[in-house]
C-alpha angles and dihedrals in degrees: 000000000000109000126235095245115212093159116144092224153022080046138228112265130205111271093233089054091051090051095050092045093051090049091050091053088059094041133344116226096324093303095131088239135091121249088240095054102047121099115267085223092056120115089245096057096038086057091051092051093047092050093047092052093046094048091051092055093043095051092047091050092241102114114130092005100108096273131123129197124221132187106210137163136244099065126247086306091071090047088059083067101034095054096060091037088061103030112024113092101148117343137000133188124225131188108215112214102148152328096316094047088050092052091048090053091051092055095044091056088068090069108038147319116329121200117200099220095187139346140194093197091113090075097034091266097294093140143036114250117244139183096040127136126230118222114233096221097074127115088221144337119238129199140164108234097203128021109216097190099046100031100236129133137187108248092186132013135231116272109233140142089221121102106271124210125195134192100212097169096135104034107031114135090010102102138027107249134145100269091183086079085079129068094195130021125181132182136173106234096225097077103058111344116046146321124318115277108071137061126207116223119185113187138175102234096217094069093062129089096037101112123090098217124097110251122210111244096247091051096047116099090198091059091052091047092050089055095046092246090304101099089123133008106297127216093272099190095043093049092048094050091045088054090051091049092050090049089051091051093049092050089050090059102273132263096324090055095050091046090062090052092046091052091053091051093048093046091051095051099039090049090057092046091052098042099041109084091209094065139054131188121243103207124068108267095238091055102041115143122239088211106043121034112193120195143155137223109239094208111058090192089068095055097094091049094046093047091052092048097052093043091051088050089062096254119150134191101018100133114112124240115271090245091064108017122201117073139322124195111195110202104189123176097274095050110105127231085236091063091052088050090055091055092047090051091053091050091049091048090053090055091052092050097044 
């Protein structure tokens, strides 16, 4: 039985994408060779990379607007380092809304002064800070759009003339926003786009080349851009599956179409969390994530029963992160409304049996 996969990452992928990817591992497009044994310099893979990059820009509404897309390696964790390497000359501002923001801040401090513009650490990151001001003397402002661990999400973004950078690892391509607000966006593929192994970076070219330090080739966005994201051997399989997922999303109707589905899934689950007296949400209601719903069971004595029930229902990956405890239901793009319904039914059944 195929599980209902609520894992926070690596993510659930569309079944048709999984099928095409598995076929390509055996043989790519009748070439007599596997996807994972062809040269990354071959015409076939260069075409795959070009299509993946183009689709990313198209779906984000950034095509022909001065942006380029790169598929790099190292995950968002390496981007914590690459962003300040390329952009931080004197001082940068960071909004601290969770573990990954905190890690990004740590890396940026290696390159210059870092100002923590706002933080929700005082309540273990269960809300998004508001009402803060952004200094105008920063090289850039960095934020994490969706917080996978704590289940919070920016619903609107700071208004600033400064270059703005966003880690969108866990909600990229999930909602229809104005991505041109940002000068650089990065996202590990494994949350909402493809398998682990590649990271999407979308950057406005004009913000690069303004730091005085020498940047190692592998850390330099301009080097990767000059080589069309092929400076070194890319993660061939991860890029290919990401391309398939982006094709799937485009055929579905794009980001606006998937946003409607994601809102239905989130509404269904959050309604149950709020109406069921056995559960309570972790994140502030105004800041709840469409992607990662965090919640707790009010009666610890029911934990064993509840855990057995959702596992027997074929649900996977529901345990909360150790920083929060409780439960976390990750509802990425490929997760069906039906799967969310199965979880809601289990929660409702627990209430009836309690």
